[in-house]
C-alpha positions, 0 to 999 in steps of 0.5 A: 500500500502506497503512502498517501500524497500530501496536498499543497493545502496541508503542506501550506497549513503546517508551514504557516502555522510553524512560522507563527510558532503554532503547532497543530497539536497545540504544543509549543515549538520546543515542547515534547509529547508525553512519554510513558514507559511500561514493562513486560513480565520478563526482564528487558521487555519494554513498551514505550509510548511517545505521544501516539508513537509506540515501540516494543523493545526486547533484549535476549542473550546467548552464549557464543564464541567471541570475534577473533579481533575482540576475544575478551568482549561480548557482542551487541546487535540492534534490529528495528522492524518497521512493518505494516503494524506501524503504518499500512504503507510499510511492507512486511517483506522487506526493509524500507529506507526509513527502517534502514536509517533507523537501524543505522542511527540506533547502532551509532547511538548504542554500539558506537558510543560504547555505552554497554560494558562488553568486557563484562559479557566475557565468560571465558576469554577467546572461547565464550561470551554473551551476545545481546540482541535488542529487537525493536518493533514499531507498533504505531508510527505517528512521527519521531520513531527514532526517539521512541525506538532509542528510548525503548532500546536503551530502557530494555538494556537497562532493565535486562538481567542476564542469567548467572553462570558457573564455569566448570573447566571447559563447561559453562553452566547457565543457571535459571533465575530460580537457581541464581539471581540474574545479573544486570547489564553494565551501562557506562552511560545512557545515550538517547536520540533527540530529533528536530524537524527543520523549517523556514530554510534552516531557521526554525527547529521544532522538537519531537515532530509528528508524522505530518510535520516530518513529511512537511519538514525541509530537513531533520536533525537527530542528536545522539546524546547522553545525560552528561551532555556528551554527543554520541552521534549526529544525523543531518538529512534533508534538502536545506542547510542548517545554520551553526547557530541553530545547531548549537541552540538545539544541541543545548536543548537536546542535552537537557531533554536527554537528562530528563528522559534518562531520569524518567527511565531510571525512575520507571525501572526502579518502580518496576523493581519495587513492584516486583519485590513487593509481589505486585502484578507486572506486565502488559495486560492493561496495555492490551485492554486499552488497545495500546499495542495494536492500534494503527497509524491514523491518516487524519490531520489532528488539530487542537483549536484555541480561542474560538466559539463552539456550537453544541446543540445550537447553543454557542459557548464562549471561552468564559463558558468553557472555563466554568466546566471541569476537564472531562477526564471521566468522559474520556475514560468512558470511551477508552484511552485509545480513542481520546485523540484530538481530531476535528473537522475544519468547518467554514464558520469554525462551528462544530456540529456534534450530531455525528461526533462526541465533543469533549473539552480539553483544558480551558481553551480547546475542544476536540472531537472523539472518535469511537475506536473499535477493535476492527476499524477506526469508525466514528461512534453511532448516534445511539452511542453518542447519546449514551456518552452525553448522558454519562458525561452529563452525570459526571459533570454534575457530580464534579460540579457538586464535589467542587461546590462541596469542596469550596464550602468546606474550604470556606468553613475550614478557613473560618475555623482556622483549620490548617491549609496549604500555606503560601510558602508551600505553594511558592515556586523557587528557582536557583539559577546560575549554579553547578548542580551535583546530579548523577555523580557530576557537576552540571550547569543547571537550575534547581527548582523547589516547591513545598520543601521538595526538589521538583521536575521543571519539565512538569512545571513548564509543560504541564502547569505552564508556570514560572518561578515566583522567586529566582535566586542567583547562586553566582556560579556556586556549587549546589550539593546535597546537604551533608549528613554526619552519622557519628557526632558526639557533640560540639559547642560545649555540649556532650550528648552522653554527659549532659543528661539533664539538658540533652534537649537543649544540647541537641538543638544547640549542636543542630543549629551550629552544624548549619554553618558547616553545611550539615543538614542531617545528623545522628547524635552519638552516645558513647558507652554509658551506664544503662540509666543514661540510655534510659534517660537520654534516648527517649528525649532525642526523637527524630525531628525535621530540620529547619531554621532551628537546626539540622534534621535529627535522623535518629541516635547512633549508640556507640557501645556499650557492647564493645571490646575492652581492649579496643575501648578507646576513650570509652569507660571500661566499667560500662562495657557490657556482654550479650549475656541474654542476647537481644534481651540484654540489649533491650534492658541496657538501652530501654526504648530503641524507637529513636535509635538509627545505628548501633556500634558493637563488637561482632566477635562477642558471644551472642553477637550474631543473633543480636545483629540479625534481630537488630537488622530485622527491626530496621536498625543499622548495625555497625562493627567497631571498637573490636578485636574481630578478625576477617571471618568474624566481620564476614559473619556479621555482614551475612547476618545484616551488619552493613557499616564499619565504625571509623575505619582503622581506628579502634580495631585490629591493624591490617595484617597480610594473613588476617586483614581484620575488619579492614578486609571487609572492603575487598572480601568476596565471602559475603552476599553479592548484593551486600555493600559494606560501608565504612565511616572514616575520620578525615581530620588530619589526625585520626587517619593518615593521608596515605590510609585515606588514599588506600581506603578510597582506592580500595572501596570507593563506593562504601566510603563515608566521611564522619566527624566523630566530633566531640563537645570541644568542637568549636571550643578553645584548647583546654579540658572538656567532657565526653561521656563519663570521661574528661578530655583535653584539647592540645595542639588542635587534637583531643586526648583523654586527659593526662594521656596520649589516647585520641578520643574524638575529632574537633574538625567540622564536616566541611573541613573534613571534606576539604582535607579528604579531597586534598589527601586523596586527590579525588574529584569534587563530586566524589568528596561531596557525595562521600558526605551526603549520598553515601551516608544516606544510602547506608541508612536507607534514606537515599530517596529523601536525603543525600541527593538532588533528584526530583522528589527529594527533600530540598536540603542542599548547600551552596559552596565555592570552588574551594568547598567553603560553605556559602549558605545552607538550605533545608526544605528550600529555606535558607537556614544559614547564610555566609554571603549575600544571596540575590533573590528576585521575586517575580 
């Protein structure tokens, strides 16, 4: 079947609309269509919907012999099928020119960019490797199939998990997913294609063109670009030249689009993984019911009309009439999602007769005709069906109007009775601009948008809500990083959480307030080894509290002791050290209520420790091993039972030995579960840990490194004698010792100073140094969705720093809680 020839009127209509910055589907020139991603029941099976364009991608794998030229690498094949299902004019027996072009562009984006770690697919060098095959089938072609297919292929690769294998001599045993957990494909970066159609002799570019716009366009420009803004490929085709200025401008927009799409892909995969872990149903049944996977391309011009008068049943409605009516989401649902398309017939008087079609309003200034989609054809609905839809829509509108009136009266009564409602501050939209944002382990030139105390997605604000920022804040080129998280801090500013029992509430507030100047937005008040009565008195009085102008967020207490080894007690009083006489019963007797406990440090070699670790982990408490004489085997057993943190690595533990590395060996051991990531706190104050030891820890196990201060009450105070728990300490030459000895007993360096020293000592990147004090601790205690990140939906806790990592200002829930320099704010 041949493709329908466009008339000159159709071409002229589209071209003139583009020149006036109008698109026939109601979008702006830079606006992309809605993207939806859903997954099948198998790993690597993905259905992507971009507007009305749909593609299905599937990844399969097979063990084969490697290429002679690349004996240590696996292989990747990409195949795109563009057949009659996509559109009737495509032949099923042979590849069209468009299909060949699709294959070449996708191969260039995925294979040539080296996004897949092919070396990780090698099983036996020069003998057996995995080969991955990505099959993409276009289900419906309504324009920009390149973008849709690239998103589908990349998502399928990121979602796919290959079977685990065992190499037994010359034999390779492939395990089923029931026998062994499958393994994800390693992706170095996420390249996607972003397409633009060119008009007006190369002067205008429109994003995400529809099928009609592609046919009318003079040229096409496709960027292969990843979320880091790195160009992986560029395709230019057509009959006109593209200016360099237009190319640069669209490339910047494509980079931002790529980042947003990659974030959406990762979020969709994470949601699918969570659903599978919870045992929720996954797959395509709902999509099949909505006829999403079988619909053909429509050969109609789809137009969204604005600012016109509409005749319905002989009555004229103006824009003001339309504003009074609610959006008919329910009416659209009654005839199916697949039929809810914006199709209209253009009449001479701009009036619409609804005797044959259903008129449905979309938004405030537009109305569309809804065809009735059947399984066999795309026919318009009958008069009887129309009357039924009208009746149902009328009922639902009446219900919606009644609900709106009730809601209004409730709000009025709530206001009169001083009921708490959404404040103006929560509604305020704030834009932080002229900054470098730490996202996805990189500093990128971007803006941060905040509303209601959360980081929000600007794409939704722009395209869905059509809003601008109420307040713009100029960051003067500063780094915007997630707020720092300190998992081990004993006190500061003259306050000791373990000793100042009577005034512990005021003490926590004082420390929480002081930490803001050092970029710390969340912390775990730490109690050292103390008598049971101290725990019973203090722990209930340090609840988890949200941060704000009063101070940093309290995440829960870190209880360091008393179940530690006497030989490695450090500054802990030996008379208070306990044994697990009755296991977890003894723990509860010593601590009392553990509702406010987040982390417990214990010695894993103690008798009964294994069962205690298991019980604590099952109850959501992070178990850390430290102040210990444990060997490597003791540490591995603890990790297998739920321990996931090492308290101040190298300090208060056995030194590294080549025959038994002790707890330090947990950084590289392979005798723990595959998915068990061991974190370790390390004190980078220039006193507790030598710079060479910092470098060893960083290079050995970078993913688990967490910067902690282990700060004591003397932090921020002058030299002299102070208290830490039940013992007296002394500050001499910038170091804290047990009074009258040379035993170190804690740090007096704040977090920002530790970060600067660590970066200098380890020569790591700025990004890594900042994440070691934010993302890593958040992951360790399982709060990485809310804290330690600037991803959309996370708490708006962040810090502004200069290039030397000096704190300029600290923000919690989008409010400035500490200001070291003037912040320029423009209320719009």
